[in-house]
C-alpha positions in Angstrom: 5.1 8.6 24.5 2.4 9.2 22.4 4.0 12.4 20.6 7.0 10.5 19.4 6.4 8.8 15.9 9.0 6.4 14.6 11.4 7.7 17.6 11.1 11.5 16.0 9.5 14.1 18.7 7.6 17.3 18.1 10.8 19.6 17.5 12.2 17.1 15.0 9.1 17.3 12.6 8.8 21.1 12.9 12.7 21.3 11.6 12.0 18.2 9.0 8.7 21.0 7.5 11.0 23.3 7.6 13.3 22.1 5.5 10.9 20.7 3.3 8.9 24.0 2.7 12.7 26.1 2.2 13.6 22.9 -0.6 10.4 22.9 -2.2 8.1 26.1 -1.7 5.1 26.5 0.1 3.0 26.5 -3.7 4.7 23.2 -5.0 4.1 20.7 -2.1 0.2 20.1 -2.5 1.2 19.2 -6.2 4.0 16.4 -4.4 0.8 15.4 -2.1 -1.1 14.9 -4.8 1.2 13.2 -6.6 2.1 11.0 -3.6 -1.7 10.2 -3.1 -2.0 8.9 -6.8 0.9 7.3 -6.3 0.1 5.3 -3.0 -3.7 4.4 -4.8 -1.9 3.0 -7.5 0.0 0.6 -5.3 -3.0 -0.2 -3.1 -5.4 -0.8 -6.3 -2.1 -3.1 -8.0 -2.0 -5.0 -4.5 -5.8 -5.5 -4.8 -5.5 -6.7 -8.4 -2.7 -9.0 -7.5 -4.7 -10.5 -4.2 -7.9 -10.7 -6.3 -5.5 -12.6 -8.6 -4.7 -15.0 -6.3 -7.7 -16.1 -4.5 -9.4 -16.4 -7.9 -6.1 -19.3 -8.6 -6.2 -20.8 -5.3 -10.5 -21.7 -5.6 -9.5 -22.9 -9.2 -7.4 -24.9 -8.4 -9.2 -26.1 -4.7 -12.2 -26.9 -7.5 -9.4 -29.1 -9.5 -8.5 -31.3 -6.6 -11.8 -32.1 -5.4 -12.6 -33.2 -9.3 -9.5 -35.6 -9.1 -10.3 -36.6 -5.7 -14.0 -37.7 -6.8 -12.4 -39.0 -9.9 -9.9 -41.8 -7.4 -12.8 -42.6 -5.0 -15.0 -44.0 -8.6 
C-alpha cells in the first residue's frame, strides 16, 4: 500500500523512467529537472504574491468598514 503512488506501482515507475531516459537522454534530464524546479518556484512566488495582495486588500477593506461603523455611531 505504501509503495503505490497515484495508483502506480514500482514496475510502472521503472518503465516510465526508462521511457524518459530513452526520449530525452541522460544528459538532458538534469536540465529538464532544473527548468521544472525554476517553474515551480516561480509559480509558488506568484501564488504567495497573490495571497499577500489579497490579505493586504482585505485588511484595508476591514479598516474602512471600521471607520464607517465609527462614523455611523456618531
